[in-house]
TITIMI-935611 format. One line per 8 residues: number of its first residue (from 1); for each residue x, y, z of C-alpha. Coordinates in nm, 2 decimals, padded with zeros to 4 digits. Example, Ala and Ser with C-alpha at 12.3 -4.5 7.8 and 13.67 -1.06 7.14 Angstrom:
2
1) 01.23,-00.45,00.78 ~ 01.37,-00.11,00.71
! end
This chain:
506
1) -01.53,-01.45,01.44 ~ -01.69,-01.42,01.09 ~ -01.77,-01.05,01.01 ~ -02.06,-00.95,00.80 ~ -02.00,-00.86,00.43 ~ -02.05,-00.49,00.50 ~ -01.82,-00.49,00.80 ~ -01.55,-00.68,00.61
9) -01.54,-00.42,00.33 ~ -01.56,-00.13,00.57 ~ -01.26,-00.27,00.76 ~ -01.07,-00.31,00.43 ~ -01.13,00.07,00.38 ~ -00.99,00.15,00.72 ~ -00.67,-00.07,00.69 ~ -00.62,00.06,00.34
17) -00.63,00.41,00.47 ~ -00.35,00.32,00.71 ~ -00.15,00.18,00.42 ~ -00.23,00.49,00.22 ~ -00.07,00.70,00.49 ~ 00.24,00.48,00.50 ~ 00.30,00.49,00.12 ~ 00.21,00.86,00.10
25) 00.50,00.94,00.34 ~ 00.73,00.74,00.13 ~ 00.69,00.97,-00.17 ~ 00.55,01.29,-00.03 ~ 00.90,01.44,00.01 ~ 01.00,01.38,-00.35 ~ 00.83,01.70,-00.48 ~ 00.89,01.89,-00.15
33) 01.26,01.81,-00.13 ~ 01.40,02.11,-00.31 ~ 01.19,02.35,-00.09 ~ 01.28,02.16,00.22 ~ 01.65,02.15,00.14 ~ 01.65,02.53,00.09 ~ 01.45,02.61,00.41 ~ 01.65,02.38,00.64
41) 01.99,02.43,00.47 ~ 02.03,02.05,00.43 ~ 02.34,01.91,00.25 ~ 02.30,01.65,-00.03 ~ 02.38,01.37,00.21 ~ 02.13,01.50,00.47 ~ 01.86,01.53,00.21 ~ 01.91,01.17,00.11
49) 01.89,01.06,00.47 ~ 01.57,01.27,00.52 ~ 01.41,01.05,00.26 ~ 01.60,00.73,00.35 ~ 01.56,00.73,00.73 ~ 01.19,00.63,00.68 ~ 01.23,00.32,00.46 ~ 01.56,00.21,00.63
57) 01.41,00.19,00.98 ~ 01.08,00.06,00.86 ~ 01.24,-00.23,00.66 ~ 01.46,-00.32,00.95 ~ 01.17,-00.34,01.19 ~ 00.90,-00.50,00.97 ~ 01.00,-00.86,01.02 ~ 00.99,-00.83,01.39
65) 00.67,-00.63,01.40 ~ 00.48,-00.88,01.18 ~ 00.58,-01.17,01.40 ~ 00.51,-00.97,01.71 ~ 00.16,-00.91,01.56 ~ 00.11,-01.29,01.56 ~ 00.18,-01.29,01.93 ~ 00.00,-00.98,02.07
73) -00.27,-00.95,01.80 ~ -00.28,-00.76,01.47 ~ -00.57,-00.53,01.58 ~ -00.36,-00.41,01.88 ~ -00.05,-00.36,01.66 ~ -00.25,-00.16,01.41 ~ -00.39,00.07,01.68 ~ -00.05,00.12,01.85
81) 00.11,00.19,01.51 ~ -00.15,00.46,01.43 ~ -00.08,00.64,01.76 ~ 00.30,00.64,01.71 ~ 00.26,00.75,01.35 ~ 00.04,01.04,01.44 ~ 00.27,01.15,01.72 ~ 00.58,01.13,01.49
89) 00.40,01.33,01.22 ~ 00.36,01.62,01.46 ~ 00.73,01.60,01.55 ~ 00.83,01.59,01.18 ~ 00.61,01.89,01.09 ~ 00.77,02.12,01.35 ~ 01.14,02.00,01.30 ~ 01.38,02.29,01.30
97) 01.69,02.13,01.16 ~ 01.79,01.84,00.92 ~ 01.90,01.63,01.21 ~ 01.57,01.66,01.40 ~ 01.37,01.59,01.08 ~ 01.58,01.28,01.01 ~ 01.51,01.16,01.37 ~ 01.14,01.23,01.33
105) 01.13,01.04,01.00 ~ 01.29,00.74,01.18 ~ 01.02,00.77,01.45 ~ 00.75,00.78,01.18 ~ 00.90,00.46,01.05 ~ 00.85,00.29,01.39 ~ 00.48,00.36,01.37 ~ 00.46,00.26,01.00
113) 00.64,-00.07,01.07 ~ 00.41,-00.14,01.36 ~ 00.09,-00.11,01.17 ~ 00.19,-00.20,00.81 ~ 00.20,-00.59,00.85 ~ -00.12,-00.57,01.05 ~ -00.31,-00.41,00.76 ~ -00.24,-00.72,00.54
121) -00.27,-00.97,00.82 ~ -00.61,-00.84,00.91 ~ -00.72,-00.88,00.55 ~ -00.58,-01.24,00.55 ~ -00.77,-01.34,00.86 ~ -01.09,-01.15,00.78 ~ -01.15,-01.25,00.42 ~ -01.17,-01.63,00.42
129) -01.30,-01.69,00.07 ~ -01.00,-01.70,-00.17 ~ -01.16,-01.51,-00.46 ~ -01.30,-01.24,-00.23 ~ -00.96,-01.21,-00.06 ~ -00.78,-01.17,-00.40 ~ -01.00,-00.88,-00.48 ~ -00.95,-00.73,-00.13
137) -00.57,-00.76,-00.16 ~ -00.58,-00.61,-00.51 ~ -00.77,-00.31,-00.37 ~ -00.52,-00.29,-00.09 ~ -00.23,-00.31,-00.33 ~ -00.37,-00.05,-00.57 ~ -00.39,00.19,-00.28 ~ -00.02,00.14,-00.22
145) 00.03,00.26,-00.58 ~ -00.22,00.55,-00.53 ~ -00.03,00.66,-00.21 ~ 00.30,00.67,-00.40 ~ 00.13,00.86,-00.68 ~ -00.05,01.10,-00.45 ~ 00.25,01.19,-00.24 ~ 00.41,01.44,-00.49
153) 00.07,01.58,-00.58 ~ -00.04,01.64,-00.21 ~ 00.30,01.80,-00.13 ~ 00.27,02.02,-00.44 ~ -00.08,02.14,-00.34 ~ 00.02,02.20,00.02 ~ 00.34,02.38,-00.07 ~ 00.14,02.63,-00.28
161) -00.02,02.76,00.03 ~ 00.16,02.63,00.34 ~ 00.51,02.56,00.47 ~ 00.68,02.23,00.41 ~ 00.57,02.09,00.76 ~ 00.22,02.07,00.63 ~ 00.31,01.76,00.44 ~ 00.34,01.58,00.77
169) 00.06,01.76,00.96 ~ -00.20,01.62,00.71 ~ -00.15,01.27,00.85 ~ -00.30,01.36,01.19 ~ -00.67,01.39,01.11 ~ -00.65,01.06,00.90 ~ -00.49,00.89,01.20 ~ -00.76,01.00,01.44
177) -01.04,00.89,01.20 ~ -00.87,00.55,01.14 ~ -00.83,00.50,01.52 ~ -01.20,00.55,01.58 ~ -01.31,00.33,01.29 ~ -01.08,00.05,01.39 ~ -01.22,00.04,01.74 ~ -01.57,00.01,01.60
185) -01.51,-00.22,01.30 ~ -01.21,-00.45,01.37 ~ -01.27,-00.81,01.50 ~ -01.16,-00.89,01.85 ~ -00.78,-00.89,01.90 ~ -00.63,-01.23,01.79 ~ -00.34,-01.25,02.03 ~ -00.15,-01.58,02.07
193) 00.08,-01.56,02.37 ~ 00.24,-01.90,02.28 ~ 00.41,-01.73,01.99 ~ 00.75,-01.59,02.08 ~ 00.91,-01.27,01.96 ~ 01.28,-01.21,01.94 ~ 01.41,-00.85,01.97 ~ 01.77,-00.95,01.89
201) 01.66,-01.07,01.55 ~ 01.49,-00.74,01.47 ~ 01.80,-00.55,01.57 ~ 02.02,-00.77,01.36 ~ 01.79,-00.71,01.06 ~ 01.81,-00.34,01.12 ~ 02.19,-00.34,01.14 ~ 02.21,-00.54,00.82
209) 01.99,-00.31,00.62 ~ 02.14,00.01,00.75 ~ 02.49,-00.12,00.67 ~ 02.38,-00.22,00.32 ~ 02.23,00.13,00.25 ~ 02.53,00.32,00.37 ~ 02.76,00.10,00.17 ~ 02.55,00.16,-00.15
217) 02.54,00.54,-00.09 ~ 02.92,00.56,-00.03 ~ 03.01,00.34,-00.33 ~ 02.80,00.56,-00.56 ~ 03.00,00.87,-00.46 ~ 03.24,01.03,-00.71 ~ 03.54,00.97,-00.48 ~ 03.44,00.68,-00.25
225) 03.64,00.62,00.06 ~ 03.73,00.26,00.10 ~ 03.74,00.27,00.48 ~ 03.40,00.43,00.49 ~ 03.26,00.16,00.26 ~ 03.43,-00.13,00.44 ~ 03.27,-00.06,00.78 ~ 02.90,-00.07,00.67
233) 02.98,-00.37,00.44 ~ 03.12,-00.56,00.74 ~ 02.82,-00.46,00.95 ~ 02.58,-00.58,00.67 ~ 02.77,-00.91,00.62 ~ 02.81,-00.99,00.99 ~ 02.45,-00.88,01.07 ~ 02.31,-01.08,00.79
241) 02.51,-01.39,00.89 ~ 02.41,-01.36,01.25 ~ 02.04,-01.30,01.16 ~ 02.03,-01.61,00.94 ~ 02.21,-01.83,01.20 ~ 01.98,-01.71,01.48 ~ 01.67,-01.79,01.27 ~ 01.77,-02.15,01.22
249) 01.81,-02.20,01.60 ~ 01.49,-02.03,01.72 ~ 01.18,-02.24,01.77 ~ 00.97,-01.94,01.66 ~ 01.19,-01.74,01.41 ~ 01.11,-01.40,01.28 ~ 01.18,-01.54,00.93 ~ 01.15,-01.91,00.84
257) 01.36,-01.93,00.52 ~ 01.16,-02.25,00.42 ~ 00.87,-02.03,00.29 ~ 01.10,-01.91,00.01 ~ 01.10,-02.27,-00.13 ~ 00.77,-02.20,-00.29 ~ 00.84,-02.04,-00.63 ~ 00.51,-01.85,-00.64
265) 00.58,-01.70,-00.30 ~ 00.93,-01.60,-00.42 ~ 00.80,-01.45,-00.74 ~ 00.55,-01.24,-00.54 ~ 00.84,-01.11,-00.32 ~ 01.04,-01.02,-00.63 ~ 00.75,-00.86,-00.80 ~ 00.67,-00.64,-00.50
273) 01.02,-00.53,-00.44 ~ 01.11,-00.46,-00.81 ~ 00.78,-00.27,-00.87 ~ 00.84,-00.04,-00.58 ~ 01.20,00.00,-00.69 ~ 01.07,00.13,-01.03 ~ 00.79,00.35,-00.88 ~ 01.02,00.51,-00.62
281) 01.31,00.56,-00.87 ~ 01.10,00.71,-01.15 ~ 00.92,00.95,-00.91 ~ 01.23,01.06,-00.72 ~ 01.43,01.15,-01.03 ~ 01.15,01.28,-01.25 ~ 01.01,01.52,-00.99 ~ 01.36,01.67,-00.93
289) 01.44,01.68,-01.30 ~ 01.13,01.87,-01.40 ~ 01.15,02.12,-01.11 ~ 01.52,02.19,-01.13 ~ 01.58,02.17,-01.51 ~ 01.24,02.24,-01.67 ~ 01.13,02.49,-01.40 ~ 00.81,02.32,-01.30
297) 00.64,02.39,-00.97 ~ 00.62,02.11,-00.71 ~ 00.25,02.07,-00.80 ~ 00.32,02.04,-01.17 ~ 00.60,01.79,-01.11 ~ 00.38,01.59,-00.88 ~ 00.10,01.58,-01.14 ~ 00.34,01.46,-01.40
305) 00.46,01.16,-01.21 ~ 00.10,01.08,-01.10 ~ 00.07,00.94,-01.45 ~ 00.24,00.63,-01.31 ~ -00.04,00.58,-01.06 ~ -00.31,00.67,-01.32 ~ -00.18,00.40,-01.55 ~ -00.15,00.15,-01.26
313) -00.51,00.18,-01.12 ~ -00.70,00.00,-01.40 ~ -00.46,-00.29,-01.43 ~ -00.43,-00.33,-01.05 ~ -00.81,-00.37,-01.02 ~ -00.83,-00.61,-01.32 ~ -00.54,-00.82,-01.20 ~ -00.70,-00.92,-00.87
321) -01.03,-00.99,-01.04 ~ -00.90,-01.22,-01.31 ~ -00.62,-01.40,-01.11 ~ -00.83,-01.71,-01.05 ~ -00.88,-01.75,-01.42 ~ -00.54,-01.67,-01.58 ~ -00.30,-01.74,-01.30 ~ 00.01,-01.54,-01.18
329) 00.24,-01.58,-01.48 ~ 00.08,-01.34,-01.73 ~ -00.01,-01.08,-01.47 ~ 00.33,-01.07,-01.29 ~ 00.58,-01.14,-01.56 ~ 00.37,-00.98,-01.83 ~ 00.33,-00.67,-01.61 ~ 00.70,-00.63,-01.55
337) 00.76,-00.67,-01.92 ~ 00.51,-00.40,-02.00 ~ 00.67,-00.17,-01.75 ~ 01.01,-00.23,-01.92 ~ 00.86,-00.11,-02.25 ~ 00.71,00.20,-02.08 ~ 01.06,00.29,-01.94 ~ 01.20,00.27,-02.29
345) 00.94,00.52,-02.40 ~ 01.03,00.75,-02.11 ~ 01.39,00.74,-02.21 ~ 01.30,00.83,-02.57 ~ 01.09,01.13,-02.47 ~ 01.19,01.29,-02.14 ~ 01.39,01.58,-02.30 ~ 01.21,01.61,-02.63
353) 00.83,01.54,-02.60 ~ 00.61,01.58,-02.30 ~ 00.34,01.37,-02.47 ~ 00.59,01.08,-02.52 ~ 00.71,01.11,-02.16 ~ 00.35,01.10,-02.02 ~ 00.27,00.80,-02.24 ~ 00.58,00.62,-02.12
361) 00.49,00.69,-01.76 ~ 00.13,00.56,-01.82 ~ 00.26,00.24,-01.98 ~ 00.51,00.19,-01.70 ~ 00.24,00.24,-01.44 ~ 00.01,-00.01,-01.62 ~ 00.27,-00.28,-01.61 ~ 00.36,-00.21,-01.25
369) 00.00,-00.20,-01.14 ~ -00.06,-00.54,-01.29 ~ 00.24,-00.70,-01.12 ~ 00.17,-00.53,-00.78 ~ -00.20,-00.62,-00.78 ~ -00.13,-00.99,-00.74 ~ 00.22,-00.99,-00.58 ~ 00.05,-00.97,-00.24
377) -00.19,-01.25,-00.34 ~ 00.10,-01.47,-00.44 ~ 00.27,-01.41,-00.11 ~ -00.03,-01.44,00.12 ~ -00.20,-01.71,-00.08 ~ 00.10,-01.94,-00.05 ~ 00.13,-01.95,00.33 ~ -00.11,-02.09,00.59
385) -00.31,-01.85,00.81 ~ -00.09,-01.92,01.11 ~ 00.20,-01.76,00.92 ~ 00.00,-01.45,00.81 ~ 00.21,-01.21,01.02 ~ 00.54,-01.35,00.90 ~ 00.43,-01.35,00.54 ~ 00.29,-01.00,00.55
393) 00.62,-00.88,00.71 ~ 00.81,-01.04,00.42 ~ 00.58,-00.88,00.17 ~ 00.61,-00.53,00.34 ~ 00.99,-00.57,00.36 ~ 01.00,-00.64,-00.01 ~ 00.81,-00.33,-00.09 ~ 01.01,-00.11,00.15
401) 01.34,-00.26,00.05 ~ 01.26,-00.19,-00.32 ~ 01.18,00.17,-00.24 ~ 01.48,00.20,-00.01 ~ 01.73,00.06,-00.26 ~ 01.58,00.29,-00.53 ~ 01.64,00.60,-00.32 ~ 01.98,00.49,-00.20
409) 02.12,00.35,-00.53 ~ 01.94,00.57,-00.79 ~ 01.97,00.89,-00.58 ~ 02.34,00.83,-00.53 ~ 02.38,00.74,-00.90 ~ 02.21,01.05,-01.00 ~ 02.45,01.26,-00.80 ~ 02.75,01.06,-00.91
417) 02.68,01.09,-01.28 ~ 02.60,01.46,-01.25 ~ 02.92,01.53,-01.07 ~ 03.13,01.32,-01.32 ~ 02.98,01.47,-01.64 ~ 02.93,01.84,-01.56 ~ 03.17,02.07,-01.76 ~ 03.22,02.37,-01.53
425) 03.28,02.71,-01.69 ~ 03.60,02.88,-01.60 ~ 03.61,03.05,-01.27 ~ 03.31,02.86,-01.12 ~ 03.38,02.71,-00.77 ~ 03.41,02.34,-00.76 ~ 03.12,02.30,-00.52 ~ 02.89,02.35,-00.82
433) 02.98,01.99,-00.90 ~ 02.81,01.86,-00.58 ~ 02.45,01.89,-00.70 ~ 02.23,02.08,-00.94 ~ 02.08,02.27,-00.64 ~ 02.43,02.40,-00.56 ~ 02.51,02.49,-00.92 ~ 02.18,02.69,-00.95
441) 02.24,02.87,-00.62 ~ 02.59,02.98,-00.75 ~ 02.47,03.07,-01.10 ~ 02.23,03.35,-01.02 ~ 02.17,03.58,-01.32 ~ 02.52,03.62,-01.43 ~ 02.63,03.27,-01.52 ~ 02.39,03.13,-01.78
449) 02.66,02.90,-01.91 ~ 02.67,02.73,-01.56 ~ 02.29,02.67,-01.57 ~ 02.32,02.51,-01.92 ~ 02.62,02.29,-01.82 ~ 02.45,02.18,-01.49 ~ 02.12,02.11,-01.67 ~ 02.29,01.90,-01.94
457) 02.48,01.70,-01.68 ~ 02.16,01.64,-01.48 ~ 01.99,01.51,-01.80 ~ 02.28,01.27,-01.85 ~ 02.23,01.15,-01.49 ~ 01.85,01.12,-01.54 ~ 01.91,00.91,-01.85 ~ 02.16,00.68,-01.67
465) 01.91,00.63,-01.38 ~ 01.62,00.54,-01.62 ~ 01.85,00.29,-01.81 ~ 01.91,00.11,-01.47 ~ 01.53,00.11,-01.40 ~ 01.46,-00.04,-01.74 ~ 01.73,-00.31,-01.70 ~ 01.60,-00.41,-01.35
473) 01.24,-00.44,-01.48 ~ 01.36,-00.66,-01.77 ~ 01.55,-00.88,-01.54 ~ 01.25,-00.90,-01.31 ~ 01.02,-01.01,-01.60 ~ 01.25,-01.29,-01.69 ~ 01.31,-01.41,-01.33 ~ 00.94,-01.41,-01.24
481) 00.85,-01.58,-01.57 ~ 01.09,-01.86,-01.49 ~ 00.96,-01.90,-01.13 ~ 00.60,-01.91,-01.24 ~ 00.63,-02.12,-01.55 ~ 00.46,-02.42,-01.38 ~ 00.21,-02.22,-01.17 ~ -00.15,-02.25,-01.29
489) -00.45,-02.03,-01.23 ~ -00.53,-01.92,-00.87 ~ -00.31,-01.84,-00.58 ~ -00.41,-02.11,-00.33 ~ -00.14,-02.33,-00.18 ~ 00.02,-02.57,-00.43 ~ 00.16,-02.91,-00.35 ~ 00.51,-02.77,-00.33
497) 00.39,-02.50,-00.10 ~ 00.23,-02.75,00.13 ~ 00.56,-02.94,00.14 ~ 00.76,-02.62,00.22 ~ 00.51,-02.52,00.49 ~ 00.52,-02.87,00.64 ~ 00.90,-02.85,00.65 ~ 00.88,-02.50,00.80
505) 00.64,-02.62,01.07 ~ 00.86,-02.91,01.17
! end
């Protein structure tokens, strides 16, 4: 069914609103975390899992949900996902303990994983003209950046007047509006019962990712326990091996590894994952640093990191519009190189000049916006329509995995460097070494030397995290540049892509 031009763009608005909700919930807790930790009495480990439960579960389920969408229909998956997401938002808003909030965040992820691949798959099957589709995907991708940037701002505004649960409650009216609009605007459901879906593969992917995240978190601790690390590493290795082996044997795999033979597709996957790694990492540590060390309110900290989204919007829109003329190489590799330069500026100014810091965040955002604007086009434009669900799942996994690894690795690194570098004044309990929150709670008004020591240690940790982000962006620029060195203008299937897809089909 071919939709009218007006209906196509209205549908894009609706599915983009769904994506906005998903990405908003990835970052909305960054600014709210100090308040939430205090109100619920969460430990540093629980606070990381309150954030991590969402991307971990989502990344583990995305591959399965995208392929399931090919079977039951992407319209139906989007509607089901909206209902689950709205219900989970209510549960999260009224959680009374860290454990119930972690469970609610995992339930939120089920809804997000159900509808997220459907948003991109609906664009892929609705916009048949390549140039029009590139612009639509660029708009969709820019809203992912906007959602990440708006999260800390929205939570800051809400926390000025309401309790922390309001950051979840705000999802409900958007879900209701999106449900009604989808029923009116979306094309008929495109179910294909001949496609098979494998629950075991989804569970193996989930085990692999959870094991990997736990292993990263434990390794980054000041005194890691080898036994605690060995178990999740074993789960990740065995789960990953079993998943890959199962995919090779299935007639309809959740993931056909042949699609990665296309270098443009692989470059898009890398660009998506690395960009979200940078966005999530910068936002997570910057909002905490400027609240806990500089004394900013959650709103002010949220507005500060919004500079990343502000810098990204113009380049995200331009990237999709000029892709057919200049090709992927300058937009993807050039964007990651520009974000590397921006991160260097952030490193130079975070503790000396607010102007330099904001400039660095704007430059970082401009580079990431460029790369992210066409990463999805590189992925979706290098698979046939029959693989739209699988390709969109891979794309979403790359985004979520980037965010997930950023929170797990950089959050743990932040704590580890802080704990290793703090110079505790005499007589201060050792638990002040656990986190800056713990040190500030112990300090009160009588131990200014503890506040100074803790703030200095946190700044050292912030610097270390930003060095890692900068290095990852530089490596990403080089890797995508090599992958795309022979890729010309446009994002349509190349000869090598056709060969890979033919191999995948047979």
